[in-house]
C-alpha positions in Angstrom: 67.6 83.8 18.2 70.7 81.7 16.9 72.4 79.0 18.7 75.2 81.0 19.4 73.2 83.6 20.9 71.6 81.2 23.1 75.0 79.5 24.4 76.0 83.3 25.1 73.0 84.0 27.1 73.2 81.0 29.1 76.8 81.5 29.8 76.2 85.1 31.0 73.5 83.6 33.5 76.1 81.1 34.8 78.4 84.1 35.4 75.9 86.2 36.8 74.8 83.4 39.2 78.3 82.7 40.5 78.8 86.2 41.1 75.9 86.6 42.9 76.6 83.4 44.8 80.2 84.6 45.4 78.8 88.1 46.5 76.2 86.3 49.2 79.0 84.0 50.6 81.3 86.9 51.3 78.6 89.2 52.6 77.7 86.1 55.1 81.3 85.5 56.0 81.7 89.2 56.4 78.6 89.1 58.9 80.4 86.2 60.7 83.6 88.0 61.0 81.5 91.0 62.2 79.6 89.1 64.6 82.9 87.5 65.8 84.9 90.6 66.0 81.9 92.0 68.3 82.2 89.3 70.8 85.7 89.7 71.1 85.4 93.5 71.6 82.7 92.7 74.3 85.1 90.1 76.3 88.2 92.7 75.9 85.9 95.3 77.3 84.4 93.2 80.4 88.4 91.9 80.8 89.8 95.5 80.7 86.7 96.8 83.0 87.1 94.1 85.6 91.1 94.8 85.6 90.7 98.5 86.1 88.5 97.7 89.0 90.8 95.4 90.9 93.5 97.9 90.1 91.8 100.8 91.8 90.9 98.8 94.7 94.8 97.3 95.0 96.0 100.7 94.7 94.1 101.9 97.8 94.7 98.8 99.6 98.6 98.9 99.1 98.6 102.4 100.4 96.4 101.2 103.7 99.1 98.4 104.2 101.8 101.1 104.0 100.2 103.4 106.5 99.9 100.3 109.0 103.3 99.3 108.6 104.6 102.8 109.5 102.8 102.5 112.7 104.2 99.2 113.4 107.7 100.1 112.8 107.9 103.7 114.1 110.9 103.9 116.0 109.5 106.2 118.3 106.6 103.9 119.1 108.9 101.0 119.5 111.3 103.1 122.0 108.2 104.2 124.0 107.1 100.3 124.3 110.6 99.4 125.3 110.7 102.2 128.1 107.9 100.4 129.7 105.0 102.5 128.2 105.9 105.7 130.1 102.7 107.6 130.7 104.1 111.1 129.9 105.4 109.8 126.4 102.1 108.3 125.3 101.1 111.3 123.7 103.9 110.5 121.1 101.7 107.6 120.2 98.5 109.3 120.3 99.5 112.1 118.1 101.0 110.0 115.4 97.9 108.0 115.6 95.8 111.2 115.2 97.6 112.4 112.8 97.3 109.6 110.3 93.2 109.4 111.0 92.9 113.0 110.2 95.6 113.4 107.3 94.1 110.3 105.3 90.4 110.4 106.6 90.6 107.3 108.3 87.9 105.8 110.7 90.5 104.6 113.1 94.1 104.0 113.8 95.3 101.7 116.5 98.6 100.1 117.8 98.9 97.1 120.0 101.8 95.4 122.0 101.8 91.8 121.3 103.9 91.0 124.4 101.5 92.8 127.2 98.7 92.5 124.7 97.8 96.4 125.5 95.8 98.1 123.0 95.5 101.8 121.8 93.5 103.6 119.4 93.9 107.4 118.3 91.8 108.3 121.3 93.8 106.6 124.0 94.6 103.2 125.9 91.5 101.2 125.5 92.2 97.7 127.2 94.3 94.6 127.6 93.1 92.3 125.0 91.9 89.0 125.9 91.2 85.7 124.3 87.6 85.5 125.5 86.6 88.9 123.9 89.2 89.6 121.3 89.0 86.3 119.3 90.0 88.0 116.1 93.4 89.6 117.7 94.6 86.2 118.9 93.5 84.1 115.7 95.8 86.6 113.7 98.7 86.1 116.2 98.4 82.6 116.1 98.0 82.3 112.2 101.4 83.7 111.6 100.0 85.9 108.7 101.8 89.3 108.5 98.8 91.1 107.2 95.0 91.0 108.1 92.3 92.4 106.0 88.8 92.2 106.8 85.3 94.3 106.1 82.8 95.4 108.8 79.4 95.7 107.7 77.7 98.2 110.1 73.8 97.4 109.5 72.7 100.4 111.7 74.5 103.2 109.7 74.5 101.3 106.3 77.7 101.5 105.8 81.0 99.4 105.0 84.7 99.8 106.7 87.6 98.1 105.7 90.1 97.1 108.1 93.9 96.6 107.6 96.4 95.1 110.1 100.0 94.6 110.3 102.3 92.8 112.4 106.2 93.3 112.9 108.4 90.4 111.4 110.8 90.4 114.2 109.3 92.7 116.8 106.2 93.1 119.1 104.4 96.0 117.4 100.9 95.3 115.8 98.8 97.9 114.0 95.6 98.4 112.4 94.0 101.2 110.5 90.3 101.4 109.4 88.6 103.6 106.6 85.2 103.7 105.1 84.8 101.1 102.2 81.9 103.2 100.6 84.0 104.7 97.7 84.7 101.2 96.6 81.1 100.0 97.3 80.1 102.9 95.1 82.5 102.1 92.1 81.1 98.8 92.0 77.9 100.0 91.8 78.1 102.6 89.0 80.5 100.4 87.0 78.9 99.7 83.4 79.1 95.9 84.0 76.4 96.4 86.9 73.8 97.2 84.2 74.3 93.5 82.8 74.6 91.4 86.3 76.1 91.9 89.4 79.5 92.8 90.9 80.7 91.7 94.3 83.9 91.1 96.3 85.3 87.6 97.6 88.1 86.9 99.6 90.4 83.9 98.7 88.3 81.2 100.4 85.6 82.3 98.1 83.4 83.9 101.0 81.6 86.8 99.4 82.8 89.8 101.7 81.3 92.8 99.9 77.7 92.3 97.7 74.9 94.5 97.4 72.7 92.1 99.1 72.9 92.1 103.1 71.7 88.7 103.1 74.7 87.2 100.9 77.5 89.8 102.2 79.8 87.8 104.7 77.4 84.9 104.7 77.4 83.2 101.3 80.5 81.8 99.4 81.0 81.2 95.5 80.6 77.5 96.1 77.3 77.7 97.4 76.1 80.2 94.8 77.5 78.3 91.9 79.9 75.1 91.9 83.1 74.1 93.4 84.6 74.0 89.8 83.2 77.6 89.1 84.7 78.8 92.4 88.1 77.2 91.5 88.4 78.8 88.3 87.4 82.2 89.6 89.5 82.2 92.7 92.9 81.7 90.4 95.1 84.7 91.2 95.6 86.2 87.8 94.3 89.2 86.0 91.2 87.7 84.3 88.9 84.6 84.9 86.3 83.6 82.8 83.8 80.5 83.3 80.4 79.6 82.1 78.0 78.9 84.8 74.6 77.5 85.4 73.0 77.7 88.9 69.7 76.1 90.1 68.9 78.6 93.0 66.3 80.8 91.7 67.4 83.8 93.2 70.1 84.0 90.6 70.1 83.9 87.0 69.9 80.5 85.3 72.0 81.5 82.3 74.9 83.7 82.8 78.9 83.7 82.9 81.1 84.6 85.6 84.5 86.7 85.3 86.9 87.7 88.0 90.3 89.6 88.7 92.3 89.5 91.3 93.7 92.2 93.9 97.2 91.2 94.8 97.4 93.2 97.9 94.2 91.6 99.4 94.6 88.2 97.9 90.7 88.6 97.0 89.0 88.8 93.9 86.3 91.0 92.1 83.6 89.0 90.5 81.0 89.6 88.2 78.2 87.8 87.1 77.0 88.7 83.6 73.7 87.9 82.5 73.5 85.7 79.5 71.8 86.1 76.5 
């Protein structure tokens, strides 16, 4: 083999090695891009799912708040109150409350006069509310808040009810409606995110209000489960929050990340703990 041929063979070899190396680098780069795209896609799916859940809950609560507003500001009810609660006209109030219960499949509908503290639900007059018994009512009046939202866990019947109260700005009407929150509980349970972790609802302070574990719901806070820093991030009122998390509590995962989405009408949050790799 002549020297010229040897040089040509070596040159071809160098070019071949260069092409292979370049191809390998491109494949590696494409794999990294593909991997990053999958990660970003996964993050986007989680964010979209969380925001959809929060949006669905927000619509339900907004509708309930409008119903409660309607009761408190009803001109016929106010006229009856201002005329001294005439017994003969009490049916006006009961008919309106009863209609809302039947039409919107509510658990109950109620009205209270904040001057006399007289309290009715859709079935009739209940009693005059007193501080020693009805602490929620007087705490609500003292707070100055217009809306009060709470959940009640009925352990006997294994159900969760949502209560929405509304108080007039410049008046003495205070209304309340209650409905089963099981639809929302089922929505959380059936969410695709539930396959990879836990979904629950917390209030603005971080207290867990709705959770699949009855030992947690209404008793535990984000701060207790995770950390003050994690809770602070998750309780930021914006569409989507993300935080890495580790917890020493063996009841929960040692490696995971947390996300949350804000529910404006409640000033609460949907939170998900997604299992780590």
